[in-house]
C-alpha positions, 0 to 999 in steps of 0.5 A: 295683560292676559291673551283674553284681556288682548283679545277682549280689547281687541274688540271693544277697539273695533266696536268703538272705530265701528261705532265712530265711523257709523256716527260718521256716516249718519253724518255724512248722509244726513248732509248729503240730504241736506244739500239735496233739499237744497238743490231742489228748493232752487229748482223749484224756485220759477224764474222771475219774469220782468215786473213780477215778484216773488212769494214773499216779496213787496208788490210790482209798483207797476201801473195797472191798465186801470191806472194808466192815464186816459187819452185827453178829451181836449180838441184842439181847434184846428188853424185859420185858413189861410187868406191869398195874396191879391195878385195885384197887390202881393198882400192881403186885402183887408178892407176896400172902398170907393173913395171913403174910408176902410178899417184896418184892424180894431183900431184904425181907419183910414180915409181917401182924402183927395187925389190932386192933379200935379207937376212934377219939377225934378231937382236932380239926377233920377229925379223925374219930370212931368204930370203927377198926382198927390194922394191926401189920406186921413187915419183915425185912432177908434182907441182910448190909447195911442196907436203906432204906425208905420204907414206905407202908401202907394198908388196904381192906374188901370185895369192893370194896376200898373205902379206909380213912381212914388216921388217926394215933395210932401209930408206923410202920416205920422208914426204915432196917432193918439187915443180918438184924434186923426191925423192928414198925409199926403203923398206924391206920384209921378203918372208918367201918361196914363190917360185922364180917366184911367182908374187911381188905385191907392193901397194903405199898409201899417207893417209887413203883417197889416195887410192892405186898405184898398181905396178906389178913385175914379 
């Protein structure tokens, strides 16, 4: 190879190397530009707030204010007023009568049939011997079905309603009254030394939550 050919080959080699370096530089510059564009796009994308959506995504499923349930317009009935207990008998007096009849609930009526004097003869330890009364009460079922009752009958004397001691010896009211039927029950109480003209109060209830009917006997 001549000196002229060698010099020409050297120039072509440098040109090829320079061209290759130029292509590589253009490619690197293009890649850097692309990276810059991507980074710029990331910087321009706003941070999504809770409940918001990016462009092109599906809308949020959160209900709009117009779809929120409205407050109920139903007004609850006020609670029933509490009935005060009778200061003497310690229970609610549902009805009262003077030697007559009184209603206790929708199905029962009670009547004070009689209050009779008697003499109680004690027959064991703790028994009372002395004057007493026999109270007879009638229960009437005014409904068309049998009514179960757990009758509790008590007696009191005088304006202070002094409790009289219950005694055994008579049969009280039954535990059930047939439909449209009635039944009588009698109860004995010791009266002690009360005056003959004292008022006798008779109370009748049929359970812990029934309240009382009260009879005034003179």
